[in-house]
Steps between C-alpha positions, in 0.01 A plus 500: 500500500186287512421225257187549293230244555372342179145561391440141384500227759763229469221247444361694204848546350566128531166407345561733203857369462366143489240598241764664280745214543776688684446363851788253464740792449357675806524184710857417404659843445267758657300791363813689394563251220160535335541688172355847463274370225355240733467757779310723258273210408438438869400864550260483201346186644462660844329800341263270312414323824447831683276632221300177498453516875396866495227425243331250728 
């Protein structure tokens, strides 16, 4: 069974995590320990960025 490749780049995920203040959790414990609420906030932020970029 193949692993799915993420849509967001690692760099973008890290930048959003830093902006939302959860990067320390990612750095020390990995993505699996980020709460679902914070993951949802990251998705919202990524959508905002994508919408902003598509308007340009």
